[in-house]
C-alpha positions as CSV (number, residue, x, y, z in Angstrom):
1,M,5.3,0.5,19.7
2,T,3.1,-2.2,20.9
3,K,0.8,-4.2,18.5
4,H,-2.2,-2.2,19.6
5,S,-0.8,1.3,20.0
6,S,-1.1,3.9,17.4
7,P,1.9,5.5,15.9
8,I,2.9,9.1,16.8
9,N,2.5,11.3,13.7
10,K,5.4,13.5,13.8
11,T,6.1,16.3,11.5
12,L,9.0,16.3,9.2
13,A,11.0,19.4,8.2
14,E,9.3,21.0,5.3
15,G,12.3,20.5,2.9
16,I,12.4,16.7,3.7
17,S,8.8,16.4,3.2
18,K,8.8,18.2,-0.1
19,T,11.7,16.1,-1.3
20,I,9.8,12.9,-0.4
21,K,6.7,14.2,-2.1
22,S,8.7,14.9,-5.1
23,Q,10.4,11.5,-5.2
24,C,6.9,9.9,-4.9
25,A,5.5,11.9,-7.7
26,D,8.4,10.9,-10.0
27,A,8.0,7.2,-8.7
28,Y,4.3,7.3,-9.7
29,A,5.1,8.9,-13.2
30,N,7.4,6.0,-13.8
31,Y,4.8,3.7,-12.4
32,D,2.1,5.1,-14.7
33,N,4.6,4.7,-17.7
34,G,5.1,1.0,-16.8
35,D,8.7,1.3,-15.6
36,F,8.0,-0.4,-12.3
37,K,11.6,-1.1,-11.4
38,K,12.5,2.5,-11.7
39,A,9.5,3.5,-9.7
40,L,10.6,1.0,-7.1
41,R,14.0,2.4,-6.7
42,Q,12.4,6.0,-6.4
43,F,10.1,4.9,-3.6
44,Y,13.0,3.5,-1.8
45,Q,14.9,6.6,-2.3
46,A,12.0,8.5,-0.6
47,W,12.1,5.7,2.2
48,L,15.7,6.5,3.1
49,L,14.9,10.2,3.7
50,L,12.5,9.3,6.6
51,P,14.0,9.4,10.1
52,K,13.8,6.3,12.2
53,P,11.3,5.1,13.3
54,Q,9.7,5.8,9.9
55,V,6.2,4.7,10.9
56,N,6.1,8.0,13.2
57,Y,5.6,10.0,10.0
58,A,2.5,10.2,7.8
59,E,4.8,10.1,4.7
60,A,5.9,6.6,5.6
61,G,2.5,5.3,4.9
62,W,2.6,6.8,1.4
63,V,5.9,5.4,0.6
64,L,5.2,2.0,1.8
65,T,1.8,1.9,-0.1
66,G,3.8,2.9,-3.3
67,I,6.4,0.1,-2.8
68,G,3.7,-2.4,-2.0
69,D,1.7,-1.4,-5.1
70,T,4.7,-1.5,-7.2
71,Y,5.8,-5.0,-6.1
72,F,2.3,-6.0,-6.9
73,R,2.7,-4.7,-10.4
74,L,6.0,-6.7,-10.6
75,Q,4.2,-9.8,-9.4
76,Q,6.5,-10.0,-6.4
77,Y,3.7,-10.7,-4.0
78,Q,5.8,-11.5,-0.8
79,P,7.6,-8.2,-0.6
80,A,4.4,-6.4,-1.5
81,C,2.6,-7.9,1.4
82,E,5.5,-7.1,3.7
83,A,5.3,-3.4,2.5
84,L,1.7,-3.1,2.8
85,R,1.4,-4.8,6.1
86,S,4.0,-2.3,7.3
87,A,2.0,0.6,5.8
88,Q,-1.0,-0.4,8.0
89,H,1.2,0.5,10.9
90,C,1.4,4.1,9.8
91,G,-1.3,6.4,11.0
92,S,-1.9,8.0,7.6
93,V,-2.9,4.6,6.1
94,K,-5.1,3.3,8.8
95,D,-8.2,1.9,7.2
96,N,-7.1,2.7,3.7
97,P,-9.3,0.7,1.2
98,F,-6.6,0.6,-1.4
99,V,-4.0,-0.9,1.0
100,E,-6.6,-3.5,1.9
101,L,-7.3,-4.2,-1.8
102,R,-3.8,-4.7,-2.6
103,L,-2.9,-6.8,0.3
104,G,-5.9,-9.0,-0.5
105,Q,-4.8,-9.4,-4.0
106,C,-1.2,-10.3,-3.0
107,L,-2.6,-12.9,-0.5
108,C,-4.8,-14.4,-3.2
109,E,-1.7,-14.7,-5.6
110,M,0.4,-16.2,-3.0
111,E,-2.0,-18.4,-1.2
112,G,-5.1,-18.7,-3.3
113,L,-8.5,-16.7,-3.2
114,P,-9.7,-17.8,0.2
115,S,-6.5,-16.5,2.0
116,G,-7.2,-12.7,0.8
117,R,-10.9,-12.7,1.2
118,H,-10.7,-11.0,4.4
119,H,-8.8,-8.1,3.2
120,L,-10.7,-7.8,0.0
121,H,-14.0,-7.9,1.8
122,R,-12.6,-5.1,4.2
123,A,-11.5,-3.1,1.1
124,W,-15.0,-3.4,-0.2
125,R,-16.6,-2.1,2.9
126,L,-14.3,0.9,3.1
127,G,-14.1,1.7,-0.6
128,G,-17.1,0.2,-2.3
129,Q,-17.5,-0.9,-5.9
130,K,-15.5,1.8,-7.5
131,L,-12.4,0.4,-5.9
132,F,-12.8,-2.8,-7.8
133,D,-13.8,-1.3,-11.0
134,T,-10.3,-1.4,-12.8
135,E,-9.3,-4.6,-11.1
136,D,-9.3,-8.2,-12.2
137,P,-13.0,-9.2,-11.8
138,R,-12.0,-12.5,-10.0
139,Y,-11.0,-10.5,-6.9
140,L,-14.7,-9.1,-6.7
141,D,-16.0,-12.5,-7.5
142,A,-14.0,-13.9,-4.6
143,I,-16.2,-11.9,-2.2
144,K,-19.6,-11.7,-3.8
145,D,-21.1,-14.2,-1.3
146,L,-20.0,-11.7,1.4
147,L,-21.8,-8.7,-0.1
148,S,-25.4,-9.5,0.1
């Protein structure tokens, strides 16, 4: 796949797709309970079920977003960025405001607020104020000058 081509959205066998959805649901249940390490293991188990190249399947975007989000919660920003950037190559996650938000936040944490502004602003344009309502206000403050 070239940098500018879009992934092929192949369909997984129903059983594999159901298993991946179930793994992700269990992972998010653990995520919601604050057990981020267990959630991360479950997201990776779901990832291993995907045939290669994984980005050809819609489920890959969901799994990579979960992995990136969980790494963010664990304050492991470099692997979070890697997962979220990979998710952006999946057709199911193209222009996803949440992915842009988390990527912007991770870049801010690693390199300072100016570094993540592009992604935070893009998240705002795609998802609006609601996306930022439950986040640390400093991320919205970082782009206030871009919102007028």
